[in-house]
N, C-alpha and C positions, 0 to 999 in steps of 0.2 A: 795800642788799640784805640780806634776813635769812637767815642761816644757821642751819639747825635741826640738831638732833642725835636723830632719831627713832629710830636704831637703837642709841643708848648708846655711840657711839664714845669711846675714851680721850680724856680732856683734851687732851692734846698735839696730837692729830689735829683737834681741833675748834678749838684756839687757832690751828693753822696756817690753817686755812679762813677765820678770822675776820681774819686779818691778812695778807691778801694784798698784797703788795707790787708787784705789776705796774704798769707806768706807760708809756704812749707817749712820755714825755718832752715837750719842748716842741714838738709837733706836731700837727696838725690831724687824721692818721689815722695808724695804723700799718699795716705790711704784711700783717699777719694779718687785720686787719680789713677791708683795701682788697678782698683776694681773696674776702672774704665777702659775704653778702647786704646790700644797703643797707638794706632794710626791716629787717632783725634788728639791724643797727647802731644805727637811730634808735629802734626799739621798745626796746631795751635802754636807751637814755638816758632815754626818756619814762617808762618802767616801772621805773626802778631802784630806787625805794623800795619797790614792790610785790612784787618779785621775791623767790622763795623758794628756796634750795638746800640740799639735806641734805649735812652733812658727809661722808657716806659716799660720794657723788658725785664727791668732790673728792680722793678718796684716790691716784689714778693722777697727778693733778697734783701731788701732794705728792712721789710718787716721782720725778718729773720735775724737780722744784725739788732734791730731794736730789742725784740725779745731776749735775745742772750745778753744784751745790757742791762735790761731790768733784772734778769734772774741772777746776773753775776752779783748784784747788789745785795743778794739775800745775804743774810749773816753766816759766815763760815765757822767752822769748828774743827778740831782735829780729826773729827769722823767724817768730815766732808771736804772734798777736794773739787774744785772748779777750775775750767779752763786750763788744765794741764796738758802740755804738750810733752809727748814721749818719743824715744828714738829707738831704733833697733837696727842692726846690720844684718842683712840677708843676703846672703850669696854675693857680698861685694858691694851692693848697693845699701844705703841709709834710709830706712823707711820712717816717716814720722806721721803722728796723727794727733789732733787736739781733741781732748775729750771734755764734753760740756760738764758733766758732774759724776763723781764717784762717791758712793755712801758707803761707809765702811762698818761693819757691825761684827764684832768677834771674829776678825779675820776673814770674814766674806765681804766681798767687794761687789757692789751694785753698779753697774754702768747705766748711765741715763742720757741720752742724746735728744735735744730738743729739734723739733722739725715743724715748721710752720709750712703746711700741706693742704691737700684736698681731703675731703669726706672719702672718696672713691679710693684714696691711698690706702686709708685704713680698712675699707670693705674689702678690697681685693688684695691687700698686701703688696709691698714691693721687695722684690728680691734682692736689691742692692742694700736695703737696711740690714739683712741678715750679714752680708757679706761686709759690710763696713763696721759693724758692732763686734762682729767676732774677730775682726782685724785689730780692733781696739783692745779687744780682751787678750790677745796674744801680746800685745804691747804692755799691757799690765801686768799681766803673769811674767813676761819677760824682765821686766823691770823687778819684780819681786822673787826672782828665781831662787834666792836663798834664804827668803823667808817663808813665813807661814800664810801670809795673805794670798788668796786666791779669788778670781772672779767666779761667782755663782750664779749671778742673774743679769739679763740684758733687757733694756727696756727702752722704747721710744716714746717720749711726752709728745704727742701730736696736738699742735693748735690749729684747729682746723677753720681755714680761711673762708670757707664757703658753707658752714654748718647752718642748717635750717630747723628751728623748733618744731615746725608743723610736721616736717619729713620725719624726724625722730620719735613723733608720736604715732604716726601712721605705719611706719616699716620696722619690722623687728629686728632686721640686720642693720639699721642704721644707728651711727653714734648716738649715745643718749646725752651727751655733754659736748659743747665745742672744745673741750680739751679732755683727752683721753690718753691712757697709756696702754702701749701695745707691747705685749712679752713677745720677745725675740729669742729663738731656740740657740742654745748655747752648745757649740761642738766642742769636742774633745781637744786637748791641747795639740795632739798630733794631727788631728784634722785641719786645725787653724793654720799650723807651720807647713803642712803640706800645700794647703791652698795658696797661701803667702808666697811660698818657693815657686809654686807653678806659674803664678801671676808675674812674679819678678823675672821669670825665665822668658815668659812671653814679651815682657817689655824690653829687656836686655837684647832679645834676639831681632826685635824691631828695630832697636837702636842701631844695631850692627848692620843690619840690612840698609838702612837709611845712610849711616856714616860711610859705608863701602861703596855701596851702588847708588846712593841718591834715590832709593825708590822707598816709597811707603808701604808698609804692610797693608794687607787688606782687612777689612772689618769684617768680622764674622756675623751671621744672621743674628746671635745674641746681642752682639754690639748694635746692631741696627734696630733691635726691638721688632723682629720679624714677626709678623701676623700670617699665620697659614690661609691657605684657601678654606673657603666654609660655604655651606649650601643653607641659605635662610627660606624657611617654610612661611609665608606671609600672606595675608588677604591681599587680593587685588586692589591697587589704587592705595594701598597704605605702606609707608614706609618701614614701620616697626614689626620685627620678626614675631611670630609666634613661638617659634625655636629654631636654634641654629645648629647645624651638624656639620662635623668635620669630613664626612663622605657623602656623595650623592645618593646612594643606595639606602642610606639611613633616613634621608630627608624623603625619599621617594615612599618607603614603607611607612612613615610616620603620616605622610599626607593622607594614605589610602584609609588609615585607621581613624585619622582625624574627620575625613570627608563623611566617614560611615556614622560617626557619632556626633556630627556638628548639631549645635542647638537651633541654628537658623539655615535652613535649607538653600537660601540664595546667597550664602556665603562662599563666594568662590575664592580658592586659593592657588598660589604659584609658588614655584621653587626659583629663589633667586640666587645666581652664582656670584659670590663675592670674592674677588682675586685677592690674595695674599698682598701685604705691603709692608714696606718697611717704615714703620710709623716714626723713628726718629729721623731719618732723612726726609721723609714727606711732609712731616708736621713742624717744622721749623724749631726742632730740638737740638739741632747741631749747628754750633756757631761757624763750622768750616765746610759746610755741605756746597757753599758758592765756589769753592776751590777744589772741590773733591771730583777727581776724574772718574772714580768707582762710581759715585752716586750719578753724577752727570752723563757719563758714558752709557748708562742704562736708559737714560731720557731720549737719547738719540735715535 
C-alpha cells in the first residue's frame, strides 16, 4: 500500500501512517475483518500493492492509537487485563481478536472497547459495535470454557472527537461529556456462536469462489451501507426537511395536515424525492472502490 502526503502533513504524522503495526496475529481472520464484507477483504489482499491512502485520512487512526497507548499505561492488577489477544478455531479457520480491557469481578467479566469516534455514532448507534463486542465475548467465554468466569457486560468507551459543550447544554439527546460509556447488548453464547459460524461460512465461501473461479463475491446492501429511498417534506427554497418519510403517500398525507395547521399561511411546502444511495461506496469509506467493478459498473 502506498501512503501519500498530498496535504503536506507534518513528518511525524506521515511516519505513523507508514509504520502501521496492526496484525491479526497467527490467525486466518480477525474479528473486525470477519464482521466486514468478504468482497472488501479479498479485494484488499489482491490490490494491496496498488492501494493508495493519504496520510490525512489516517489522522483519527493516530488519535485512536495514542488513546490506546495512554490507557495501556494505567496500573494493572489481577482483576484487570488489557490488550489481550485471543484465538479460537471456528469451522477450520482461526479467529483472533484483541480486547482493549477486561475487568473481572467475582468471575464476572466486563469487556470495554475504546473508540475515538463522533458524537453521532453515540446518538444513533453503530451496529458493528454490537457485532464486534459480542464476538469478543465469545472469544473470552471460549477461553474460559472450563472455568467459572463469564462475560456479563459489554461497553464502549467513546472518546468524542467533535464534542461541543454548548450543544450538550442545548440538546437533551446530546452526550453530556466528551467521554461516555455506551452499554452494548450481550447476546447468548449460542447466538454469538451462530453469528460467528454464519460469518465464517460467508468468508470461506467467498474465498473458494475467488480461488476457484477468480471471481470476487458481491457486497450486500448491508455491506454497502445502503440508504433506502425517502420522501422529504420541506419548505420551498430550504434544504432541511420538516420530516422524512419512507413512502410517498405518508409524505402527502402529512403535507395536507401540515398545510392546514401551519402557523404562517405564506409557508409553501414541497415533497422532495431522495434516492437511496450506497453510503460506503459513494462516501469515500471504501479503500477498494476504485477497483470495484460492482460499484463502478453502476456508475456507467
